[in-house]
Every structure is written in C-alpha cells, then in structure tokens.
GUBA-776821 format. One line per field, with one value per residue (C-alpha): residue number from 0; residue in one letter; x, y, z. Coordinates in nm, 2 decimals. Layout:
! residues N
k = [NUM:...] $
r = [a:...] $
xx = [X:...] $
yy = [Y:...] $
zz = [Z:...] $
***
This chain:
! residues 576
k = [0:1:2:3:4:5:6:7:8:9:10:11:12:13:14:15:16:17:18:19:20:21:22:23:24:25:26:27:28:29:30:31:32:33:34:35:36:37:38:39:40:41:42:43:44:45:46:47:48:49:50:51:52:53:54:55:56:57:58:59:60:61:62:63:64:65:66:67:68:69:70:71:72:73:74:75:76:77:78:79:80:81:82:83:84:85:86:87:88:89:90:91:92:93:94:95:96:97:98:99:100:101:102:103:104:105:106:107:108:109:110:111:112:113:114:115:116:117:118:119:120:121:122:123:124:125:126:127:128:129:130:131:132:133:134:135:136:137:138:139:140:141:142:143:144:145:146:147:148:149:150:151:152:153:154:155:156:157:158:159:160:161:162:163:164:165:166:167:168:169:170:171:172:173:174:175:176:177:178:179:180:181:182:183:184:185:186:187:188:189:190:191:192:193:194:195:196:197:198:199:200:201:202:203:204:205:206:207:208:209:210:211:212:213:214:215:216:217:218:219:220:221:222:223:224:225:226:227:228:229:230:231:232:233:234:235:236:237:238:239:240:241:242:243:244:245:246:247:248:249:250:251:252:253:254:255:256:257:258:259:260:261:262:263:264:265:266:267:268:269:270:271:272:273:274:275:276:277:278:279:280:281:282:283:284:285:286:287:288:289:290:291:292:293:294:295:296:297:298:299:300:301:302:303:304:305:306:307:308:309:310:311:312:313:314:315:316:317:318:319:320:321:322:323:324:325:326:327:328:329:330:331:332:333:334:335:336:337:338:339:340:341:342:343:344:345:346:347:348:349:350:351:352:353:354:355:356:357:358:359:360:361:362:363:364:365:366:367:368:369:370:371:372:373:374:375:376:377:378:379:380:381:382:383:384:385:386:387:388:389:390:391:392:393:394:395:396:397:398:399:400:401:402:403:404:405:406:407:408:409:410:411:412:413:414:415:416:417:418:419:420:421:422:423:424:425:426:427:428:429:430:431:432:433:434:435:436:437:438:439:440:441:442:443:444:445:446:447:448:449:450:451:452:453:454:455:456:457:458:459:460:461:462:463:464:465:466:467:468:469:470:471:472:473:474:475:476:477:478:479:480:481:482:483:484:485:486:487:488:489:490:491:492:493:494:495:496:497:498:499:500:501:502:503:504:505:506:507:508:509:510:511:512:513:514:515:516:517:518:519:520:521:522:523:524:525:526:527:528:529:530:531:532:533:534:535:536:537:538:539:540:541:542:543:544:545:546:547:548:549:550:551:552:553:554:555:556:557:558:559:560:561:562:563:564:565:566:567:568:569:570:571:572:573:574:575] $
r = [m:a:d:p:s:h:r:a:r:f:l:g:g:l:a:a:g:l:v:v:a:i:v:l:s:w:a:w:f:r:g:a:s:e:a:g:h:e:v:r:s:r:a:e:a:v:r:a:l:g:t:l:a:s:d:v:e:k:a:g:g:e:g:e:g:a:r:a:a:v:a:a:w:q:r:q:q:p:r:g:t:v:a:r:v:v:v:l:s:g:a:r:l:e:a:s:t:d:p:g:d:t:g:a:r:a:a:p:r:r:l:g:h:e:e:k:p:f:f:d:r:a:v:r:v:r:g:l:t:a:e:r:r:a:a:g:s:k:e:p:v:v:e:v:v:l:r:d:d:g:g:f:s:l:a:a:p:v:e:r:e:g:a:i:l:a:a:v:e:v:e:r:p:p:t:p:p:p:a:p:p:g:l:l:a:a:l:l:a:l:a:l:p:l:a:a:f:w:a:i:g:r:a:t:s:r:r:g:p:l:v:a:a:a:l:l:l:y:a:a:g:v:a:g:y:a:v:w:g:a:r:l:a:g:a:g:a:g:a:a:r:a:l:l:p:a:a:a:l:g:l:a:v:l:l:f:g:v:l:g:a:a:g:r:v:w:a:s:l:a:r:n:r:a:a:y:l:y:i:v:p:a:m:l:g:m:v:v:l:v:f:f:p:f:l:y:g:v:a:l:s:f:t:d:s:n:i:y:n:t:n:q:p:l:p:d:i:w:i:g:l:r:n:y:l:a:i:v:s:d:v:h:v:v:r:r:a:a:d:g:s:l:v:f:n:y:l:s:f:y:w:t:l:f:f:t:i:a:w:t:v:t:n:v:a:i:g:v:t:s:g:l:v:l:a:l:v:l:n:t:k:g:l:a:l:r:p:i:y:r:v:l:l:i:l:p:w:a:t:p:n:y:i:t:a:l:i:w:k:g:m:f:h:r:q:f:g:v:v:n:q:a:m:a:i:v:g:l:e:p:i:s:w:f:d:s:p:f:t:s:y:l:t:a:l:t:t:n:a:w:l:s:f:p:f:m:m:m:v:a:l:g:a:l:q:s:i:p:a:d:i:y:e:a:a:r:v:d:g:a:t:r:w:q:r:f:v:s:i:t:l:p:s:l:k:p:a:l:v:p:a:v:i:l:s:v:v:w:t:f:n:m:f:n:i:i:f:l:v:t:a:g:e:p:g:r:a:t:e:i:l:i:t:q:a:y:k:y:a:f:e:q:y:r:y:g:y:a:a:a:y:s:t:i:i:f:a:l:l:l:v:y:g:v:f:q:n:r:v:t:r:a:t:e:g:i] $
xx = [2.06:1.96:2.17:2.07:2.08:1.80:1.53:1.53:1.45:1.18:1.04:1.01:0.85:0.60:0.53:0.52:0.27:0.06:0.06:-0.05:-0.32:-0.44:-0.46:-0.63:-0.89:-0.91:-1.00:-1.31:-1.42:-1.42:-1.63:-1.86:-1.89:-1.98:-2.22:-2.38:-2.46:-2.60:-2.83:-2.91:-2.95:-3.20:-3.43:-3.40:-3.53:-3.80:-3.91:-3.93:-4.13:-4.38:-4.43:-4.48:-4.71:-4.92:-4.92:-5.05:-5.31:-5.46:-5.50:-5.70:-5.48:-5.49:-5.57:-5.44:-5.43:-5.20:-4.96:-4.93:-4.85:-4.57:-4.43:-4.45:-4.25:-3.99:-3.86:-3.78:-3.54:-3.20:-3.09:-3.17:-3.46:-3.73:-4.07:-4.38:-4.72:-4.83:-5.24:-5.34:-5.65:-5.57:-5.23:-5.18:-4.86:-5.04:-4.76:-4.37:-4.08:-3.85:-3.71:-3.79:-4.15:-4.21:-4.35:-4.55:-4.45:-4.61:-4.84:-5.09:-5.08:-5.11:-4.79:-4.55:-4.45:-4.10:-4.26:-4.43:-4.17:-4.33:-4.68:-4.55:-4.38:-4.73:-4.91:-4.68:-4.68:-5.06:-5.03:-4.79:-5.02:-5.33:-5.13:-5.01:-5.35:-5.51:-5.23:-5.38:-5.08:-5.15:-4.77:-4.73:-4.57:-4.23:-4.03:-3.69:-3.42:-3.06:-2.92:-2.57:-2.44:-2.56:-2.88:-3.22:-3.54:-3.88:-4.22:-4.54:-4.90:-5.15:-5.51:-5.83:-6.16:-5.95:-5.85:-5.51:-5.54:-5.20:-4.82:-4.58:-4.21:-3.89:-3.55:-3.33:-2.97:-2.67:-2.52:-2.15:-2.04:-1.87:-1.52:-1.33:-1.36:-1.08:-0.82:-0.72:-0.78:-0.55:-0.27:-0.32:-0.33:0.00:0.18:0.07:0.21:0.54:0.59:0.52:0.74:1.06:1.00:1.02:1.33:1.51:1.45:1.56:1.73:1.61:1.47:1.16:1.02:1.09:0.90:0.62:0.58:0.56:0.27:0.07:0.13:0.01:-0.27:-0.37:-0.30:-0.53:-0.82:-0.81:-0.85:-1.08:-1.35:-1.30:-1.32:-1.60:-1.81:-1.72:-1.80:-2.13:-2.01:-2.15:-2.04:-1.94:-1.67:-1.43:-1.49:-1.46:-1.10:-0.95:-0.81:-0.63:-0.52:-0.39:-0.19:-0.03:0.06:0.26:0.43:0.52:0.67:0.84:1.03:1.07:1.24:1.50:1.32:1.28:1.66:1.78:1.54:1.65:2.03:1.99:1.83:2.10:2.34:2.20:2.03:2.14:1.99:1.66:1.61:1.62:1.34:1.12:0.91:0.84:0.78:0.53:0.33:0.39:0.20:-0.07:-0.15:-0.07:-0.03:-0.30:-0.55:-0.45:-0.44:-0.79:-0.92:-0.79:-0.96:-1.27:-1.29:-1.38:-1.68:-2.03:-1.99:-2.28:-2.46:-2.65:-2.39:-2.05:-2.12:-2.06:-1.70:-1.55:-1.55:-1.96:-1.98:-1.69:-1.80:-1.45:-1.42:-1.76:-1.72:-1.44:-1.61:-1.90:-1.68:-1.52:-1.81:-2.01:-1.89:-2.20:-2.02:-2.23:-2.55:-2.78:-3.10:-3.43:-3.38:-3.05:-2.83:-2.55:-2.63:-2.31:-2.34:-2.15:-2.17:-1.96:-1.59:-1.48:-1.61:-1.50:-1.15:-1.15:-1.25:-0.95:-0.71:-0.82:-0.82:-0.47:-0.30:-0.41:-0.36:-0.01:0.07:-0.05:0.14:0.48:0.45:0.36:0.60:0.87:0.82:0.79:1.10:1.31:1.19:1.29:1.63:1.69:2.00:1.94:1.59:1.45:1.23:1.28:1.19:0.89:0.79:0.90:0.68:0.38:0.38:0.39:0.10:-0.15:0.05:0.05:-0.30:-0.53:-0.66:-1.02:-1.02:-0.93:-1.14:-1.45:-1.34:-1.29:-1.66:-1.79:-1.63:-1.82:-2.14:-2.40:-2.55:-2.29:-1.94:-1.69:-1.62:-1.98:-1.94:-1.64:-1.78:-2.07:-1.85:-1.74:-2.08:-2.05:-2.34:-2.32:-2.25:-2.42:-2.08:-2.19:-2.48:-2.23:-1.96:-1.70:-1.75:-1.81:-1.43:-1.31:-1.36:-1.22:-0.91:-0.88:-0.89:-0.60:-0.41:-0.39:-0.28:-0.04:0.21:0.40:0.50:0.65:0.82:1.00:1.12:1.19:1.38:1.57:1.71:1.81:2.02:2.22:2.32:2.68:2.74:3.03:2.85:2.66:2.96:3.12:2.83:2.82:3.19:3.11:2.83:2.51:2.22:1.98:1.75:2.05:2.16:1.78:1.76:2.12:2.21:1.88:1.63:1.88:1.97:1.63:1.52:1.63:1.41:1.12:1.03:0.97:0.82:0.58:0.51:0.41:0.21:0.02:-0.06:-0.20:-0.39:-0.51:-0.66:-0.74:-1.06:-1.09:-1.13:-1.38:-1.56:-1.58:-1.59:-1.81:-1.91:-1.98:-2.22:-2.38:-2.55:-2.18:-2.02:-1.70:-1.62:-1.28:-1.24:-1.17:-1.47:-1.68:-1.54:-1.61:-1.97:-2.01:-1.90:-2.07:-2.35:-2.48:-2.29:-2.16:-1.83:-1.68:-1.76:-1.59:-1.30:-1.27:-1.32:-0.98:-0.80:-0.82:-0.71:-0.41:-0.32:-0.36:-0.12:0.12:0.16:0.23:0.47:0.64:0.61:0.71:1.01:1.16:1.15:1.25:1.53:1.51:1.60:1.88:2.12:1.98] $
yy = [-0.57:-0.78:-0.82:-0.56:-0.87:-1.00:-0.77:-0.94:-1.28:-1.08:-0.90:-1.25:-1.42:-1.15:-1.14:-1.55:-1.52:-1.27:-1.46:-1.77:-1.59:-1.41:-1.67:-1.91:-1.57:-1.52:-1.87:-1.89:-1.55:-1.68:-2.01:-1.77:-1.51:-1.81:-1.96:-1.64:-1.55:-1.93:-1.85:-1.50:-1.63:-1.89:-1.66:-1.44:-1.70:-1.77:-1.43:-1.41:-1.72:-1.62:-1.29:-1.49:-1.70:-1.44:-1.22:-1.51:-1.60:-1.23:-1.26:-1.57:-1.84:-1.88:-1.69:-1.39:-1.23:-1.49:-1.50:-1.10:-1.15:-1.38:-1.13:-0.84:-1.08:-1.18:-0.84:-0.79:-1.08:-1.18:-1.32:-1.69:-1.72:-1.96:-1.93:-2.18:-2.18:-2.54:-2.59:-2.93:-2.95:-3.10:-3.09:-2.75:-2.51:-2.20:-1.98:-1.97:-1.79:-2.02:-1.94:-2.28:-2.22:-2.00:-2.01:-2.35:-2.42:-2.10:-2.13:-2.19:-2.55:-2.94:-3.03:-3.29:-3.62:-3.48:-3.25:-3.49:-3.41:-3.07:-3.20:-3.44:-3.16:-2.97:-3.29:-3.33:-2.96:-3.00:-3.31:-3.14:-2.85:-3.08:-3.26:-2.95:-2.81:-3.15:-3.08:-2.72:-2.55:-2.25:-2.19:-2.20:-2.50:-2.41:-2.66:-2.56:-2.78:-2.67:-2.77:-2.90:-2.58:-2.36:-2.23:-2.34:-2.50:-2.41:-2.45:-2.31:-2.41:-2.14:-2.13:-2.03:-2.02:-2.24:-2.51:-2.55:-2.49:-2.50:-2.46:-2.20:-2.34:-2.13:-2.22:-1.94:-1.94:-1.92:-1.59:-1.56:-1.54:-1.24:-1.20:-1.31:-1.03:-0.87:-0.88:-0.49:-0.56:-0.84:-0.62:-0.37:-0.60:-0.74:-0.40:-0.19:-0.39:-0.47:-0.12:-0.01:-0.31:-0.18:0.18:0.04:-0.18:0.12:0.33:0.02:-0.32:-0.41:-0.76:-0.71:-0.39:-0.58:-0.91:-0.67:-0.47:-0.78:-0.93:-0.61:-0.54:-0.90:-0.88:-0.55:-0.65:-0.99:-0.78:-0.54:-0.81:-1.00:-0.70:-0.56:-0.91:-1.03:-0.69:-0.77:-1.10:-1.02:-1.30:-1.14:-1.15:-1.51:-1.44:-1.32:-1.69:-1.86:-1.73:-1.79:-2.13:-1.92:-1.66:-1.94:-2.08:-1.78:-1.67:-2.03:-1.95:-1.61:-1.73:-2.00:-1.75:-1.48:-1.76:-1.84:-2.20:-2.13:-2.06:-2.35:-2.56:-2.39:-2.46:-2.79:-2.85:-2.69:-2.89:-3.25:-3.20:-3.51:-3.70:-3.52:-3.57:-3.94:-3.91:-3.67:-3.94:-4.11:-3.76:-3.67:-4.01:-3.93:-3.57:-3.72:-4.00:-3.96:-3.57:-3.40:-3.69:-3.63:-3.23:-3.27:-3.51:-3.24:-2.96:-3.15:-3.21:-2.84:-2.84:-2.99:-3.18:-3.45:-3.66:-3.32:-3.08:-3.25:-3.05:-2.74:-2.59:-2.62:-2.23:-2.24:-2.54:-2.46:-2.46:-2.45:-2.66:-2.74:-3.11:-3.15:-2.99:-3.23:-3.50:-3.40:-3.28:-3.60:-3.69:-3.88:-4.24:-4.39:-4.30:-4.49:-4.64:-4.63:-4.94:-4.89:-5.04:-4.88:-4.79:-4.71:-4.47:-4.68:-4.40:-4.16:-4.10:-4.14:-4.52:-4.57:-4.44:-4.64:-4.98:-4.88:-4.84:-5.18:-5.34:-5.23:-5.28:-5.63:-5.72:-5.58:-5.73:-6.10:-6.03:-5.93:-6.20:-6.50:-6.37:-6.34:-6.68:-6.85:-6.68:-6.78:-7.17:-7.13:-6.98:-7.30:-7.47:-7.83:-7.81:-8.10:-7.99:-7.59:-7.52:-7.68:-7.48:-7.17:-7.25:-7.35:-7.08:-6.82:-6.93:-6.69:-6.38:-6.52:-6.56:-6.26:-6.13:-6.09:-6.45:-6.55:-6.32:-6.46:-6.82:-6.70:-6.56:-6.85:-7.08:-6.84:-6.89:-7.01:-7.29:-7.42:-7.28:-7.52:-7.34:-7.39:-7.75:-7.82:-7.67:-7.91:-8.21:-8.14:-8.05:-7.66:-7.45:-7.27:-6.90:-6.62:-6.48:-6.14:-6.07:-5.95:-5.68:-5.89:-6.22:-6.03:-5.85:-6.18:-6.33:-6.01:-6.04:-6.41:-6.35:-6.08:-6.25:-6.54:-6.29:-6.09:-6.32:-6.40:-6.07:-6.02:-6.37:-6.32:-5.94:-6.12:-6.42:-6.19:-5.97:-6.31:-6.46:-6.13:-6.11:-6.28:-6.60:-6.45:-6.25:-6.54:-6.77:-6.47:-6.46:-6.76:-6.82:-6.52:-6.75:-6.56:-6.76:-6.81:-6.55:-6.30:-6.36:-6.28:-5.97:-5.84:-5.94:-6.07:-5.79:-5.49:-5.63:-5.69:-5.33:-5.14:-5.40:-5.48:-5.10:-5.00:-5.32:-5.23:-4.86:-5.04:-5.28:-5.05:-4.82:-5.13:-5.24:-4.93:-4.91:-5.28:-5.22:-5.57:-5.80:-5.53:-5.48:-5.86:-6.04:-5.84:-5.58:-5.37:-5.59:-5.57:-5.21:-5.11:-5.15:-5.31:-5.06:-4.88:-4.54:-4.61:-4.86:-4.55:-4.30:-4.56:-4.57:-4.20:-4.14:-4.42:-4.53:-4.16:-3.98:-3.73:-3.69:-3.36:-3.53:-3.83:-3.65:-3.51:-3.83:-3.94:-3.64:-3.71:-4.05:-3.96:-3.71:-3.94:-4.20:-3.91:-3.83:-4.19:-4.28:-3.93:-4.01:-4.36:-4.34:-4.04:-4.24:-4.56:-4.40:-4.71:-4.54:-4.29:-4.53:-4.61] $
zz = [-0.76:-1.05:-1.36:-1.60:-1.87:-1.63:-1.81:-2.11:-1.93:-1.77:-2.08:-2.28:-1.96:-1.98:-2.35:-2.34:-2.07:-2.23:-2.55:-2.42:-2.19:-2.49:-2.73:-2.56:-2.42:-2.83:-2.90:-2.65:-2.75:-3.09:-2.99:-2.80:-3.09:-3.33:-3.06:-3.02:-3.36:-3.41:-3.14:-3.31:-3.64:-3.53:-3.30:-3.61:-3.87:-3.59:-3.58:-3.95:-3.99:-3.73:-3.91:-4.24:-4.06:-3.92:-4.23:-4.42:-4.17:-4.16:-4.57:-4.51:-4.57:-4.93:-5.28:-5.38:-5.07:-4.92:-5.24:-5.20:-4.84:-4.90:-5.18:-4.93:-4.66:-4.93:-5.02:-4.66:-4.62:-4.72:-5.04:-5.09:-4.85:-5.01:-4.87:-4.98:-4.85:-4.87:-4.80:-4.71:-4.86:-5.21:-5.14:-5.30:-5.34:-5.26:-5.28:-5.33:-5.36:-5.49:-5.83:-5.97:-5.93:-6.23:-6.55:-6.59:-6.23:-6.07:-5.78:-5.71:-5.84:-5.70:-5.52:-5.76:-5.69:-5.59:-5.35:-5.12:-4.82:-4.82:-4.80:-4.53:-4.33:-4.32:-4.23:-3.91:-3.83:-3.82:-3.60:-3.34:-3.31:-3.22:-2.97:-2.81:-2.82:-2.66:-2.41:-2.31:-2.44:-2.67:-2.78:-3.16:-3.30:-3.46:-3.69:-3.67:-3.86:-3.88:-4.21:-4.28:-4.45:-4.15:-4.26:-4.13:-4.23:-4.04:-4.06:-3.89:-3.90:-4.07:-3.90:-4.04:-3.80:-3.51:-3.79:-3.94:-4.29:-4.43:-4.34:-4.39:-4.45:-4.50:-4.61:-4.46:-4.61:-4.37:-4.25:-4.23:-3.89:-3.74:-3.76:-3.42:-3.18:-2.99:-3.25:-3.20:-2.81:-2.83:-3.01:-2.76:-2.45:-2.55:-2.72:-2.43:-2.09:-2.30:-2.38:-2.00:-1.89:-2.14:-2.02:-1.65:-1.74:-1.85:-1.52:-1.29:-1.30:-0.97:-0.94:-0.70:-0.88:-1.16:-1.10:-0.96:-1.26:-1.48:-1.27:-1.25:-1.60:-1.69:-1.48:-1.62:-2.01:-1.94:-1.75:-2.02:-2.30:-2.12:-2.05:-2.42:-2.57:-2.40:-2.51:-2.84:-2.84:-2.61:-2.40:-2.07:-1.72:-1.72:-1.97:-1.65:-1.46:-1.80:-1.89:-1.54:-1.67:-1.94:-1.72:-1.48:-1.77:-1.88:-1.56:-1.52:-1.84:-1.69:-1.39:-1.58:-1.77:-1.52:-1.23:-1.48:-1.55:-1.91:-1.96:-1.80:-1.98:-2.31:-2.20:-2.10:-2.47:-2.64:-2.46:-2.49:-2.81:-2.96:-2.69:-2.67:-3.07:-2.97:-2.74:-2.93:-3.06:-2.75:-2.58:-2.86:-2.78:-2.38:-2.45:-2.68:-2.49:-2.14:-2.06:-2.24:-2.13:-1.78:-1.80:-1.98:-1.66:-1.42:-1.61:-1.62:-1.27:-1.25:-1.46:-1.42:-1.71:-1.78:-2.05:-2.11:-2.17:-2.33:-2.65:-2.47:-2.43:-2.07:-1.97:-2.00:-1.74:-1.51:-1.14:-0.98:-0.68:-0.62:-0.74:-0.47:-0.21:-0.27:-0.24:0.08:0.25:0.27:0.64:0.73:0.70:1.00:1.18:1.42:1.32:1.54:1.65:1.80:1.51:1.30:0.95:0.72:0.41:0.15:-0.11:0.13:-0.01:0.36:0.34:0.05:0.08:0.42:0.23:-0.03:0.21:0.41:0.08:-0.04:0.32:0.33:-0.01:0.00:0.34:0.21:-0.13:-0.01:0.30:0.07:-0.20:0.01:0.21:-0.16:-0.28:0.02:-0.03:-0.38:-0.32:-0.10:-0.22:-0.38:-0.40:-0.62:-0.92:-0.86:-1.23:-1.22:-0.89:-1.05:-1.36:-1.14:-0.92:-1.20:-1.37:-1.15:-1.26:-1.64:-1.66:-1.77:-1.45:-1.58:-1.65:-1.30:-1.15:-1.34:-1.22:-0.87:-0.90:-0.99:-0.74:-0.47:-0.61:-0.33:-0.54:-0.77:-0.65:-0.56:-0.21:-0.08:-0.19:-0.03:0.30:0.25:0.24:0.59:0.74:0.71:0.56:0.25:0.26:0.05:-0.01:-0.14:0.08:0.37:0.35:0.52:0.32:-0.01:0.08:0.16:-0.19:-0.35:-0.11:-0.18:-0.57:-0.55:-0.33:-0.55:-0.87:-0.62:-0.50:-0.80:-0.87:-0.54:-0.52:-0.88:-0.75:-0.41:-0.59:-0.80:-0.52:-0.34:-0.62:-0.65:-0.26:-0.27:-0.08:0.07:0.30:0.45:0.47:0.68:0.88:0.93:1.07:1.32:1.44:1.33:1.38:1.05:1.19:1.24:0.87:0.76:0.98:0.93:0.54:0.34:0.43:0.41:0.06:-0.06:0.06:-0.29:-0.47:-0.26:-0.20:-0.52:-0.59:-0.25:-0.40:-0.72:-0.56:-0.39:-0.68:-0.87:-0.57:-0.49:-0.84:-0.89:-1.08:-1.26:-0.91:-0.73:-1.08:-1.17:-0.83:-0.61:-0.84:-0.51:-0.34:-0.11:-0.15:-0.30:0.01:-0.11:-0.39:-0.41:-0.51:-0.89:-0.90:-0.75:-1.01:-1.30:-1.19:-1.14:-1.51:-1.70:-1.49:-1.35:-1.64:-1.39:-1.55:-1.41:-1.07:-1.18:-1.29:-0.97:-0.80:-1.02:-0.97:-0.58:-0.61:-0.82:-0.54:-0.32:-0.46:-0.57:-0.18:-0.09:-0.32:-0.24:0.11:0.11:-0.10:0.09:0.43:0.32:0.08:-0.10:-0.43:-0.35:-0.49:-0.83] $
***
C-alpha cells in the first residue's frame, strides 16, 4: 500500500514527463511545419512562373499580347509579386508589373544601365536552356533563388519557333509561415492524462496501479499528441519515428519523478544549497562544454548524418541502431587468398579493436614497469645527483607529445632516420619501418613508451616516499628479505596510487590519437589504426558523421566498462 501522499509525487512525475515530451515534440512539429511551408511556397512559386511563361509564349512572347498576358497573370498573384518580360534582342523590357515601371519608365522600353542584372539573368537562362537541350533533355529551365527575406526570385525562358526569345522574371514576396501546429493538441494531451490520473488517484492509493496508470496515460497522451500534431504539421508517417527521442526523454523524466529520485535530489539541493551555489558556475561550464556535446554525439550516432545532410534536423535522418549494427556485424577479419596466404581486413572493427587492445596493454605494461623501476632507483637513499636525474627523466613528459611524435617519426625514416643509420654502422640492413604492420607498430610503441614512463615514475615515486620508513625497519628486523619487503610492503602501499594511475593510463593510451596519427598514420593500409583514429577518419575523411559518432560511443562504452570493472576488482579507491 502506497502512502496517499505519493499520489502528488506520481502526478508531478507524470506532468513533468508529459511537458518534456510535448515541448520537444512541439518544437519538432514547428520546424517540420516551417520546412514544409518553404517547400510548398517554392513549389507554388515555380508553378506560377510556369503559368506565366506559358501564357507569354502563347501570346507571341512580345507586343501587346504579352503585356496583356502578364497583366492578367498579375491579378491572380499575392500582393507584392512583380513580373517582367525581358526580350534578349535589343535588351528590351517588354512588360513589367513593377510599380516603378510606370509613366516615362513604362514598358516597352530599352533596359537602363542599372537594369543590366535583368538582362544578364535572361542570357544565363538562355545559356542553361541551350546546354540542357544539347544534352538531350527537354525539361524546362527554371532558376530559383531564395532571397534573404524569405521570398523567391525566379526566371524561366520564353520560346518562339524553337528559339529563346525572352525570359520571364518573377519576384515573389515571402508568405508568413503557419502558426505552430498542435498547440490545442498539446494542451489536451497534457490536461486529459493529468485529470484522468487525478481521478484514479482519488479512487486508489496502491503503488502498483498508480505506476501503471501513470505509464499508460503518458503513452496515451504522447501518442495522441503525435498523431494530431503530425496531421496538423503535415509531417507524414515518419513523425512517430522522429518523435521517439522526445518520448524516451519524457519517459525518463517521468520515472525520475515517480521513483522518488527527483524528491531526493531536491532535498539534497535544499539541504546543501550553499555548496551547490558555489559549484553552479562549474556545473554550467560542464553542461555546455562536456555534457551537451557528449549527449549530442550520442544522439548523432543514431542518425545518417553526413556532409550532404548536415542542415537537416536529427529526426529527419534518424536511422536507429543501423550504424551500430553495421559496425559490429563486420566480422570478416581474415580470409584465405587463392595462394593460401592470409589476408586481413584492416578496416574491420574487430581488427581495429584487437590492435587497440594490444597497443594499450603493451604500452601500459612498459610504462608501469619502467616507471616503477626508475622510481625505485630514484628512491634509493644516498643516490648522487638525484635532482638532476629527476629533471632529465621527466623531460619526455614535459615536451609536447606532437613534437616528440614528429621527432621519432623522422628518426625512423628509411633513408635519413638516425635509427637506420645506427643499424648501418653495425652492418645491418635498413628497414622500411612503415611498410610492415609489425615494424610500424614498433615505431608507435617506442614513441609512446618514451612519452609514458615519466608519468608512472612520478606517481610511483610520490607513493614510495609516503611509505613510513619504520615499516621497512620492522620488516628488516624480522628477517624479511629485500624481495619479501617489496612484495609485502611496497606493492600493497603503492596499490591505492598505482591502480587509479593505471586506469587513467589505459584510457589515455586507448585514445592516444596523436602518436598513431602523426607517427604511423595507420600505415600500412590502415593496419595500425586504433579506434579513435579510425573514428576520426570516418568523420573527417569520409564525412560519415553519424557512423563516426557511433564508433566514438562504442569507444566510450568500452572504457566505461573497463574502468568500472577494474575499480571494483582491485578495490583500490574504496578508502579514498
């Protein structure tokens, strides 16, 4: 039995969910209505232009007949529409409905110098028509330009005996878009479910029926509004699919309120309002710079966004899980060629994932091992010149990594690189480092190992210096060997510092874009790409933004699962 006071919470959750879903849907309907209005206005303007061109052609293209046809057409057009007929021979203005073309400037007359754009446009339309006829097309040429004020400027040719005699040009004013559709539907979709839930709440206070009623009424309200709003907006059958994100977000808000999370958050805000007031600027920055781009990227992963449709709203290019299915379904990693050799598909997600994991494991292992060994050496009592060693060993980390990457790439150059020159001194043949997947991988591994060990060295050195010397003295008195002291004292004491550093190092190395991009560039044949560089190339070389966003979302999911799993298994941060 639920407390009767919970009815208010359930009613608030239902109201919040409906408001979110309806407001987002209303915004989409408004955009769809305006876009549809622009398309309809353009089509209507083109039809009107076609009618005018046909009437002028029937009237002979010039003379009193043409002027009468333009005058008759003008009477059927909206206020502010201007039409003119420009005859190419002699650059004449044969007819015009422009209010300025009256009195001494009335047609027919020769075009003035300031009217040269009208003549140029007529010449352009004639040239386009000739090109289309030469290509075998009989479709009429219509030039349509969207003006800054939302109106249209159009032009079409006028023919006589198979030749282009003139051009009709029309300036059509903008028409106001319709009112945002679905406003009455939005009010009904909000009021009716709330009234029904209030009546149900008066009849019962059981938690189960109240939750079921809230979900059913939410679904009914959103579905009803989607059907009515889509009809008013002329959005068509695709509206339901396009409104799924809005409905899902509204449902999340409803559950957030119904399950009590909203109340707990509000109570926490009221109890700690001073603390939250201090962090509001930082949270706003995080929302704008981190959370919104992240959520937008996730939303983009469910679309077919590319360079050709970037100006379209996301609901119009929504394709659901198709990008994710395309990524994970490419299981053809290796095949056997006709000669029996193995051929790898380096563009497969699974090959890139395998290479990324191997790249991460080897780099982290080298970085942790070398960093820990160097930290133990620097922590040795009485070590001479220790400050100088610390400065020298931290230099690789202090140097910008893109500079380091370019230096190492030059060092592995086949003809001029110092590595091959050193090999030639000892009698070895030079190697084309970037022609083989393995040797190309070694170049990136060497570069990143050089960059990564100072971080682990400093973390381990700081943790070593925080271990009390008394513990080692007691262990030494008890007869513990150096190895036993290392295993039983040093490693457990390093664990709280090293495990978070390892997790961070894994995330950094997993997404180590600079080294792969600058050193190997994925060569040979994109065999040494990691997931993040592959996503970059899908986005900025192939311009498949939705596919690249799905790739990036999978990368985030993999790292999130790894971080949670590693943290729970090691329990290294429980005391922090």
